VEXDREN-2710 file (C-alpha; in Angstrom, 1 decimal):
% VEXDREN-2710
k/r/px/py/pz
1/UNK/4.4/116.1/50.6
2/UNK/7.2/117.1/53.0
3/UNK/6.9/119.6/55.8
4/UNK/9.7/120.9/58.0
5/UNK/9.0/123.9/60.2
6/UNK/11.1/126.7/58.9
7/UNK/11.8/130.4/59.0
8/UNK/13.6/132.7/56.7
9/UNK/15.5/135.5/58.4
10/UNK/15.7/138.6/56.2
11/UNK/16.3/142.3/56.4
12/UNK/15.8/145.5/54.5
13/UNK/19.5/145.8/53.8
14/UNK/22.9/144.3/54.7
15/UNK/24.2/145.3/58.1
16/UNK/20.8/145.1/59.8
17/UNK/21.7/142.1/62.0
18/UNK/20.6/139.0/60.1
19/UNK/23.6/136.9/61.0
20/UNK/23.3/137.7/64.7
21/UNK/19.6/136.9/64.8
22/UNK/19.8/133.8/62.5
23/UNK/22.8/132.3/64.3
24/UNK/21.4/133.3/67.7
25/UNK/18.0/131.6/66.9
26/UNK/19.7/128.5/65.7
27/UNK/21.8/128.2/68.9
28/UNK/18.8/129.1/71.2
29/UNK/16.5/126.5/69.6
30/UNK/19.3/123.9/69.7
31/UNK/19.9/124.6/73.4
32/UNK/16.2/123.7/73.9
33/UNK/16.9/120.3/72.5
34/UNK/15.6/120.8/69.0
35/UNK/17.4/119.4/66.0
36/UNK/18.0/122.6/64.0
37/UNK/18.9/122.6/60.3
38/UNK/21.0/125.7/59.3
39/UNK/20.9/127.2/55.8
40/UNK/22.2/130.3/54.1
41/UNK/20.8/132.0/51.0
42/UNK/23.4/132.7/48.3
43/UNK/27.1/131.6/47.8
44/UNK/28.4/132.7/51.2
45/UNK/30.8/130.1/52.7
46/UNK/31.6/131.9/56.0
47/UNK/28.2/132.3/57.7
48/UNK/27.4/128.6/57.4
49/UNK/30.5/127.9/59.6
50/UNK/28.9/129.9/62.4
51/UNK/25.6/128.2/61.7
52/UNK/27.3/124.8/62.0
53/UNK/28.8/125.8/65.3
54/UNK/25.4/126.9/66.6
55/UNK/23.6/123.7/65.6
56/UNK/26.1/120.9/65.5
57/UNK/25.0/120.2/61.9
58/UNK/26.5/121.1/58.5
59/UNK/25.6/124.6/57.3
60/UNK/24.2/124.5/53.8
61/UNK/23.7/127.0/51.0
62/UNK/20.6/127.6/49.0
63/UNK/21.5/129.4/45.8
64/UNK/18.9/129.7/43.0
65/UNK/21.4/131.1/40.6
66/UNK/24.2/128.5/41.0
67/UNK/21.9/125.5/41.3
68/UNK/18.7/126.7/39.6
69/UNK/15.3/127.4/41.3
70/UNK/14.2/123.8/40.8
71/UNK/16.9/122.5/43.2
72/UNK/16.4/124.9/46.1
73/UNK/13.6/123.0/47.8
74/UNK/15.1/119.5/47.2
75/UNK/18.5/120.7/48.6
76/UNK/16.7/122.2/51.6
77/UNK/14.9/119.0/52.3
78/UNK/18.1/117.0/51.9
79/UNK/19.8/119.2/54.6
80/UNK/16.8/119.4/56.9
81/UNK/16.0/115.6/56.9
82/UNK/15.2/114.5/60.4
83/UNK/15.2/118.0/61.9
84/UNK/12.6/119.6/64.1
85/UNK/13.1/123.1/62.7
86/UNK/15.1/124.9/60.0
87/UNK/16.4/128.5/60.0
88/UNK/17.4/130.1/56.7
89/UNK/19.6/133.2/56.9
90/UNK/18.9/135.5/53.9
91/UNK/21.4/137.5/51.9
92/UNK/21.6/141.3/51.4
93/UNK/18.2/143.0/51.5
94/UNK/15.0/140.9/51.2
95/UNK/14.4/141.6/47.5
96/UNK/18.1/142.0/46.3
97/UNK/19.0/139.2/43.9
98/UNK/21.5/138.5/41.1
99/UNK/22.3/141.7/39.3
100/UNK/20.1/142.3/36.3
101/UNK/18.1/139.1/36.9
102/UNK/15.0/140.4/38.8
103/UNK/14.2/138.4/41.9
104/UNK/16.4/135.5/41.0
105/UNK/18.5/134.2/43.9
106/UNK/17.1/136.9/46.3
107/UNK/16.0/136.0/49.8
108/UNK/12.4/136.7/48.7
109/UNK/12.8/134.3/45.8
110/UNK/14.1/131.5/48.1
111/UNK/11.4/132.1/50.7
112/UNK/8.7/131.6/48.0
113/UNK/10.4/128.5/46.7
114/UNK/10.4/127.1/50.2
115/UNK/6.9/128.4/51.0
116/UNK/8.4/129.7/54.2
117/UNK/7.4/132.7/56.4
118/UNK/9.8/135.6/56.6
119/UNK/11.0/137.3/59.8
120/UNK/12.2/140.8/59.0
121/UNK/15.2/142.1/61.1
122/UNK/15.0/145.9/61.2
123/UNK/17.8/148.1/62.4
124/UNK/15.7/150.6/64.4
125/UNK/18.5/152.6/65.8
126/UNK/17.7/155.9/63.9
127/UNK/13.9/155.7/63.6
128/UNK/10.7/155.5/65.5
129/UNK/7.3/155.9/63.7
130/UNK/9.0/155.5/60.2
131/UNK/9.5/151.9/61.0
132/UNK/5.9/151.2/60.2
133/UNK/6.2/152.6/56.7
134/UNK/9.3/150.6/56.1
135/UNK/7.8/147.3/57.4
136/UNK/4.5/147.9/55.5
137/UNK/6.5/148.5/52.3
138/UNK/8.5/145.3/52.6
139/UNK/5.4/143.2/53.7
140/UNK/3.2/144.5/50.8
141/UNK/5.8/144.7/47.9
142/UNK/5.3/141.1/46.8
143/UNK/2.0/139.4/47.9
144/UNK/3.6/136.0/47.5
145/UNK/6.2/136.8/50.2
146/UNK/4.7/136.3/53.7
147/UNK/6.4/138.6/56.3
148/UNK/5.2/136.9/59.4
149/UNK/6.9/139.0/62.0
150/UNK/9.5/141.6/62.8
151/UNK/12.6/141.6/65.1
152/UNK/13.7/145.1/66.0
153/UNK/17.4/145.4/66.4
154/UNK/19.5/148.1/68.1
155/UNK/16.7/149.5/70.2
156/UNK/17.9/152.2/72.5
157/UNK/15.6/152.3/75.5
158/UNK/12.2/151.3/76.9
159/UNK/10.7/154.5/75.5
160/UNK/12.2/153.8/72.1
161/UNK/10.7/150.3/72.1
162/UNK/7.3/151.7/73.1
163/UNK/7.3/154.1/70.2
164/UNK/8.3/151.4/67.7
165/UNK/5.6/149.0/69.0
166/UNK/2.9/151.7/68.8
167/UNK/3.9/152.5/65.2
168/UNK/3.9/148.8/64.1
169/UNK/0.5/148.2/65.6
170/UNK/-0.9/149.8/62.4
171/UNK/1.3/147.8/60.1
172/UNK/-0.3/144.4/60.8
173/UNK/3.0/142.6/61.3
174/UNK/3.7/141.3/64.9
175/UNK/6.8/142.2/66.8
176/UNK/8.5/138.9/67.6
177/UNK/11.6/140.2/69.2
178/UNK/13.4/143.3/70.4
179/UNK/17.2/143.4/70.7
180/UNK/18.7/146.3/72.6
181/UNK/21.6/148.3/71.4
182/UNK/24.6/146.5/72.9
183/UNK/28.4/146.3/72.1
184/UNK/28.8/144.3/69.0
185/UNK/29.2/140.6/69.4
186/UNK/32.9/139.7/68.7
187/UNK/32.7/138.6/65.0
188/UNK/35.7/140.3/63.4
189/UNK/35.7/141.0/59.7
190/UNK/38.4/141.5/57.0
191/UNK/38.5/142.0/53.3
192/UNK/36.0/139.3/52.3
193/UNK/33.6/139.3/55.3
194/UNK/33.7/137.6/58.7
195/UNK/36.8/135.7/59.8
196/UNK/35.9/132.0/59.4
197/UNK/35.2/129.7/62.4
198/UNK/38.2/127.5/61.6
199/UNK/40.5/130.4/62.2
200/UNK/39.1/131.4/65.6
201/UNK/37.5/128.3/67.1
202/UNK/37.2/129.2/70.8
203/UNK/36.4/132.9/70.1
204/UNK/33.8/131.9/67.5
205/UNK/32.2/129.6/70.1
206/UNK/32.0/132.5/72.6
207/UNK/30.5/134.7/69.8
208/UNK/27.8/132.2/69.0
209/UNK/27.0/131.8/72.7
210/UNK/26.7/135.6/73.0
211/UNK/24.3/135.7/70.0
212/UNK/22.2/133.0/71.5
213/UNK/22.0/134.8/74.8
214/UNK/21.0/138.0/73.1
215/UNK/18.3/136.3/71.1
216/UNK/17.0/134.3/74.1
217/UNK/16.6/137.5/76.1
218/UNK/14.9/139.6/73.4
219/UNK/12.8/137.2/71.2
220/UNK/9.6/135.2/71.7
221/UNK/11.0/131.8/70.8
222/UNK/7.6/130.1/71.1
223/UNK/5.9/132.6/68.8
224/UNK/8.8/132.1/66.3
225/UNK/8.4/128.4/66.5
226/UNK/4.7/128.6/65.9
227/UNK/5.4/130.8/62.9
228/UNK/7.8/128.2/61.6
229/UNK/5.2/125.5/61.9
230/UNK/2.9/127.5/59.6
231/UNK/5.2/127.0/56.6
232/UNK/3.5/125.3/53.6
233/UNK/4.1/121.8/52.5
234/UNK/6.7/121.1/49.8
235/UNK/5.7/118.6/47.1
236/UNK/9.2/117.7/45.9
237/UNK/11.5/114.9/47.1
238/UNK/14.8/115.6/48.9
239/UNK/17.8/115.8/46.7
240/UNK/20.1/112.8/46.7
241/UNK/23.6/112.5/45.3
242/UNK/23.4/110.0/42.5
243/UNK/25.3/106.8/43.4
244/UNK/27.5/105.6/40.6
245/UNK/30.0/103.5/42.5
246/UNK/31.8/100.9/40.3
247/UNK/35.2/99.3/41.0
248/UNK/37.5/100.1/43.8
249/UNK/37.1/103.3/45.7
250/UNK/39.7/106.0/45.0
251/UNK/41.2/108.4/47.6
252/UNK/40.3/112.0/46.9
253/UNK/42.2/114.4/49.1
254/UNK/40.3/117.6/49.9
255/UNK/42.2/120.6/51.3
256/UNK/40.9/122.0/54.6
257/UNK/42.2/123.7/57.7
258/UNK/42.2/127.5/58.3
259/UNK/43.5/128.4/54.9
260/UNK/41.0/126.5/52.8
261/UNK/37.5/126.8/54.5
262/UNK/35.3/127.4/51.5
263/UNK/33.5/124.2/50.5
264/UNK/29.9/123.1/49.8
265/UNK/28.9/120.0/51.8
266/UNK/27.3/118.5/48.7
267/UNK/30.7/118.3/46.9
268/UNK/31.9/115.7/49.4
269/UNK/28.6/113.9/49.2
270/UNK/28.8/113.8/45.4
271/UNK/32.4/112.6/45.4
272/UNK/31.5/109.8/47.9
273/UNK/28.5/108.7/46.0
274/UNK/30.6/108.6/42.8
275/UNK/33.0/106.1/44.5
276/UNK/35.6/108.2/46.3
277/UNK/37.0/107.9/49.7
278/UNK/37.2/111.6/50.7
279/UNK/40.1/112.4/53.1
280/UNK/40.6/116.0/54.4
281/UNK/44.1/117.3/54.9
282/UNK/45.5/120.6/56.1
283/UNK/48.1/122.3/53.8
284/UNK/49.4/124.3/56.7
285/UNK/50.3/121.3/58.8
286/UNK/50.4/118.1/56.8
287/UNK/53.7/117.5/55.1
288/UNK/52.3/114.8/52.8
289/UNK/49.1/114.1/50.9
290/UNK/46.9/111.3/52.3
291/UNK/48.1/107.8/51.5
292/UNK/47.1/106.6/48.0
293/UNK/45.8/110.0/46.9
294/UNK/44.4/109.6/43.4
295/UNK/42.9/113.0/43.0
296/UNK/43.0/116.4/44.7
297/UNK/40.4/119.1/45.4
298/UNK/41.5/122.5/46.6
299/UNK/38.6/124.8/47.2
300/UNK/38.4/128.4/48.3
301/UNK/39.6/130.2/51.4
302/UNK/42.2/132.7/52.5
303/UNK/45.7/131.5/51.4
304/UNK/46.8/135.1/51.2
305/UNK/46.5/135.3/55.1
306/UNK/48.8/132.2/55.4
307/UNK/51.1/132.6/52.4
308/UNK/54.2/132.4/54.6
309/UNK/53.1/129.2/56.4
310/UNK/51.9/127.5/53.1
311/UNK/55.2/128.4/51.5
312/UNK/57.2/127.0/54.5
313/UNK/55.5/123.6/54.1
314/UNK/57.9/122.7/51.2
315/UNK/57.3/118.9/51.4
316/UNK/53.6/119.2/50.8
317/UNK/54.1/121.8/48.0
318/UNK/56.4/119.3/46.3
319/UNK/54.0/116.5/46.8
320/UNK/51.2/118.5/45.2
321/UNK/53.4/119.4/42.2
322/UNK/54.5/115.8/41.7
323/UNK/50.9/114.6/41.8
324/UNK/49.9/117.2/39.2
325/UNK/52.9/116.5/37.0
326/UNK/51.9/112.8/37.0
327/UNK/48.6/113.7/35.5
328/UNK/46.3/113.0/38.5
329/UNK/43.0/115.0/38.5
330/UNK/43.3/118.3/40.4
331/UNK/40.4/120.6/40.8
332/UNK/41.2/124.0/42.2
333/UNK/38.9/127.0/42.9
334/UNK/40.0/130.5/43.8
335/UNK/42.3/129.9/46.8
336/UNK/43.3/126.6/45.2
337/UNK/44.2/128.4/42.0
338/UNK/46.5/130.7/44.1
339/UNK/48.1/127.8/45.8
340/UNK/49.0/126.1/42.5
341/UNK/50.7/129.2/41.2
342/UNK/54.5/129.8/41.3
343/UNK/54.2/132.3/44.0
344/UNK/51.6/134.3/46.1
345/UNK/52.7/137.8/47.2
346/UNK/56.3/136.8/46.6
347/UNK/56.1/133.6/48.6
348/UNK/56.8/130.3/46.7
349/UNK/53.7/128.1/46.2
350/UNK/53.4/124.8/44.4
351/UNK/54.5/125.9/41.0
352/UNK/52.0/123.8/39.1
353/UNK/50.9/126.8/37.0
354/UNK/53.3/129.2/35.3
355/UNK/51.6/132.2/36.9
356/UNK/52.0/134.5/39.9
357/UNK/49.3/135.8/42.3
358/UNK/49.1/138.9/44.5
359/UNK/46.7/140.8/46.7
360/UNK/45.2/144.0/45.3
361/UNK/42.8/146.7/46.6
362/UNK/40.1/145.8/44.0
363/UNK/37.3/143.5/44.8
364/UNK/36.0/141.2/42.1
365/UNK/32.5/140.0/43.0
366/UNK/29.6/138.6/41.2
367/UNK/27.8/135.7/39.5
368/UNK/29.1/134.3/36.3
369/UNK/27.4/132.4/33.5
370/UNK/30.1/130.1/32.0
371/UNK/30.8/127.3/29.5
372/UNK/33.6/124.7/29.5
373/UNK/35.9/125.8/26.6
374/UNK/37.5/122.3/26.2
375/UNK/37.5/118.9/27.8
376/UNK/38.9/118.6/31.3
377/UNK/38.8/116.4/34.4
378/UNK/35.6/118.2/35.4
379/UNK/33.6/118.6/32.2
380/UNK/33.4/118.0/28.5
381/UNK/33.6/121.0/26.2
382/UNK/30.3/122.9/26.0
383/UNK/29.1/122.0/29.5
384/UNK/27.4/125.1/30.9
385/UNK/27.7/125.9/34.6
386/UNK/27.1/129.0/36.7
387/UNK/29.7/130.2/39.1
388/UNK/30.6/133.0/41.5
389/UNK/33.7/135.1/41.9
390/UNK/34.7/136.7/45.2
391/UNK/38.4/137.8/45.7
392/UNK/40.8/140.7/46.0
393/UNK/43.7/138.9/44.3
394/UNK/44.9/138.8/40.7
395/UNK/46.6/136.0/38.9
396/UNK/49.0/136.9/36.0
397/UNK/48.5/135.7/33.4
398/UNK/44.8/135.1/34.2
399/UNK/44.3/132.4/31.6
400/UNK/46.4/129.5/30.4
401/UNK/46.9/128.2/26.8
402/UNK/43.9/126.0/27.5
403/UNK/41.3/128.1/29.4
404/UNK/39.0/126.5/32.0
405/UNK/35.9/128.5/31.3
406/UNK/34.4/130.9/28.8
407/UNK/32.5/133.5/30.7
408/UNK/29.3/134.3/28.9
409/UNK/28.0/137.0/31.2
410/UNK/28.3/139.7/32.4
411/UNK/31.3/140.2/30.1
412/UNK/32.5/137.7/27.5
413/UNK/36.0/136.5/28.3
414/UNK/38.0/133.3/29.0
415/UNK/39.7/132.5/32.3
416/UNK/41.4/129.8/34.2
417/UNK/43.8/126.9/33.4
418/UNK/43.5/123.4/32.0
419/UNK/46.7/121.4/31.7
420/UNK/47.2/117.7/32.1
421/UNK/44.8/116.7/34.9
422/UNK/44.5/120.2/36.4
423/UNK/41.4/122.4/36.3
424/UNK/42.1/125.7/38.1
425/UNK/39.9/128.7/38.1
426/UNK/38.7/131.7/40.1
427/UNK/35.1/130.5/39.8
428/UNK/33.3/128.8/42.7
429/UNK/30.8/126.3/41.4
430/UNK/28.1/124.2/43.0
431/UNK/28.4/120.7/41.7
432/UNK/24.8/119.7/42.7
433/UNK/23.8/121.7/39.6
434/UNK/25.8/119.3/37.4
435/UNK/26.4/116.0/39.2
436/UNK/28.4/114.7/36.2
437/UNK/31.3/116.9/37.4
438/UNK/32.0/114.7/40.5
439/UNK/31.4/111.5/38.5
440/UNK/33.8/112.5/35.8
441/UNK/36.4/113.6/38.3
442/UNK/36.3/110.2/40.2
443/UNK/36.4/108.3/36.9
444/UNK/39.5/110.2/35.9
445/UNK/41.0/109.3/39.3
446/UNK/40.6/105.6/38.3
447/UNK/42.1/106.0/34.9
448/UNK/44.9/108.5/35.3
END
């Protein structure tokens, strides 16, 4: 039996203040000397960067759709090992999950899988007594979800707070914090959400400090910690990346820096366990790939914001093209797909793929149920994986002669590119759901 004190920070809807409260709590508890484990429900890559800044630990995702419900608790325990407290930031509204899949991948679903109490963050700016009906509804909707407290956000005055507290006395859910209506903490957004930490390091540090101060002033941290300690025991073992090291270790270069910030921590851990020496490089600044690179992983991010700078780094673009032409394994997701194209918004890219990419106004967003169409450096034909798309770009053509994935749902189609050792696709996948992906990739690095 394993027990880590933990809280799930949820809300009735997006925009209620989950990120401010969750990140502020993480930083406030860490400032008190606690080892805090940060987690995010869903596929979001950006919030975990702020969580990592608040705690000094890697921010990790808990996604019951991408990884399956059975892996949520083991992955949580893996990330929270040795910690005094864990804070899990929810996604969207408490009961909002994968479209058409009921509770699957919702914050409520993850809270139940973790046997964790929920703290509901309520935007109280335009209500008083009605807050009791709202909280009562969320607390009673699913008897397996334990709403252990409420944090009221955007409260206008002492009188407003008094009215809210009086109303909530009848709801049976304690008020654990009250945050006043203040100028928004400086966390700028753009077309896919918050601007990542890597792009605004000093400003992001200031923003996290402001969140911590706001939470410290308005929340009962001791009561929240006691609530976290009431979480139920978990009977599963922590997830571990399967160690399959044989032969010499191969260098796998992983793109990082401001343009490529989307990555799950478990991917690096899986590659390392499979026998790779993972070396991060920055395509904006590094003119060569790391020495002895045998394979290349280019994840997601915002290359469209840096198209000019990426294009200007011609030596690295040529090095990537030469590595791919030689047949070395290259795994590219979303931003990586754009980088491998001939051009992005008219700027020359690596030219590995005979395709062009451009920004559009249309947002493509959602979970995908997929199957590998043919053999590649990541999977054998027929391998099923679940993925997530999140972009405002389009690649033309959107599929190569050998597609990467057949999308089974929500609409049947094929997408992506497989050529030589390249596997490039818009889909973000979580390799913990299929550890053979990392093992196969490293094996190909040895034999290519």
